[in-house]
N, C-alpha and C positions, 0 to 999 in steps of 0.2 A: 514532425518530431520532436520531440523530448529533447532538451538540454540538460537533462539530469543526468549525475555523474552516478546515479543508482541503478545502472544496468549490467545484465549478465546474459551478453548475447551469445554465449555458447548454451546457454539454458531455453532462450528463446528460439533457436533452429531448432534444438533437439527435439524440443516439444511439437513445435511444427514439422518436423520430420518423421517425427513417430507415429503422430495422427494421421500424417499422409501414407504410412506406410502401413499402418493397421488401425485405420477409422473407428473398429471396433470398441477403443480407448474412450470414446466418444459418447457411449451408451451407458458405462456405468453410472448411474445414476446419481448424484448425492457424493461423489467422491471427489469427481474433479468437474471444476466451474470456473470459466472465464468469463473476462471483461475485456473491451477494447484499448484498455489503459493496462493490460500485461504487456503487451508491444507496444516497444516505443519507438518505430519509424514506419514509415507508411508501406513498407515493402514486404516488413513482416506481419504487418496487418491483413493487406491484401491475400498474402499467400494464407493465413490462417483462416482468415474471413470466407474464402471460396472452399476450402478445404472443410468448414464446419459448415456451410451452408447446402454444399452438397451433399453431404451425409445427412446433414437434416432432410432433406428431399428425397432421401432413400436412395441415394450412389453407395453401395457395396466396394466396389472395388475401384480406386482413383489412378489415375493416369496424367500425364503431362497435358494428352487431349482431350480429356474429359474436363481437367481446368481452364483449358485456354478455350473450348465451348463455352464452358457459362462465362468466363468474362469476356465473351463478344458481345453479351448483354449489358456490360459496364464499362464504357467507354473509357471511363476515369480510371478505373481499376485495372485495365489493362494497359494503360498506357503508363502504370505504374510496374506492371509485370515484364512489360519488355524492356523499359526502360534499365531494370534489375537483372536482365536477362535469364526469366524465370525460369525457363524449360532448363538450360543448363546448369542451372541453380539446382533443381529439384535434384537432377539426374547424380548431380556431387554430392548432396548432400545425403541422399537417401542411403549412400553406401556407409555411411557414417551413424545412420541413427543407432543407437542405444536401447532397443526396446526392454532389454531385463532392467536399464535404470532409468526407465520414465519419471515413477515416483521421485527419484532424486531431484532429476531434472524439473519436473512440474512443482515441485515444493520451494526448490532456488528461484522460480519465475516468480511464483507466489509473491516470497518474501520480500523480495525485489521492486515488486509492485506496492508492496504494504509501505514500505521504507521511502522508497520515491514520491508517493501520495502524502505521506508525513511531510517531509520534505519541502512538498509544491506550498500546503498550508503554515509552512512557516515552523516547523516542529522539527528541526534539526534531527536524524537520530543518527548522526557522526559517532556519539558515544557508545551506539550500538556496534555502527559499523561505519569505518573512516575509508572512503573509495580512494581518497589521495594518500594514503599508507604504501605506497609502493615500492619505496626506495629500503626501506627496513625490511626486510626477508623475514623474518624471524617475527615481527610484530605483524605481517600479512600474514602469514601461516596462521598465528594463534587467533586471529579475529576472524580467519576463513572457519577453522573449527569450532570458533564458538557460535559462529552464524549457523554451521551446521547442524550444531547440539541444539538448537530453537527450534521449537515449531512455531507456527504461525501464531497461534494463540498465543505463546510465550511473548514474542516480539510487540504484538497488540497488547498485553498485559502491563509489559515492561515500560512501555509509554505511556498508559495509561497511567499505573502508578507517578509516572514522573509527572505529571500535570498535577494528581490529585496530591503527591508531595508540595510542590509548588504553591497550590492552592489553600493547604491545610497553613504553609509557613507565611505566606506574603497578603491572603485574605480571611480565610477563615480565624485567625488568632487575633486580627483586628477587632473583628465581629465579637466577638468572645470580649475581649476587653470592653468596649463599649456597652454590652451587656451589665460588665461587671460593676460599672457604673452605677446603674439602677438595683441593685442586689436590695440594699437598706432605705430603698424610699418610703417604706410605709412606716419602718419606725421614725424616721425624720419628720414624717406627715403628723406621727403623732406625739412627737418630742415639740413640736411648733404647738400643737393644742395644747400642751399641758404649759408651754412657756414661752408664748409668743415672742419673735423679735420683733423691735421696732428702728424704723428709719427715719429718711428725712421726708417730712410732708411731701404728698405729691401736688400739682396745680390740677386744678379743675375737679369734677365730680369725682375722678378717681380716688 
């Protein structure tokens, strides 16, 4: 289970229930793609994983019974399903599945996956979306609108541009300066050939 604050449980639930209700959504090659990291708790992973695997094996119409029959062969997943009262959960959530808004919830799910993974690697995306901004209603609303206005690619580019800017400022500039030191080396060598400088004698053959 993830301890990240970058989680949108509503989007995860909507995605699971929409594909349960209409598995054909999973047939749209290239439009939707999923990874295990898209779901932050074991129960959601089990529910989505069962739906996805059943669909890939040819099941066109899913039901609680079909899912439970499938999970019989996966004891650990079945235990998670039972602990979360999966049958009642599916029946309840299916009634609230917003198929017409699937693209919106899918997009939110993937955005939070991207934010979460960057945060996990130490690249805090708090400047894009601050999950602790819960008391200031106005700021919360503003950042929700901002996040909704960004595409997945926009977020990735913002984070990449931020890293590039830091690199340019604190690494590449220092390299540039060190290169500038050697810019006139050939002129200096030629000058020494014309007017050699002398110094104190050295001991030994040198």
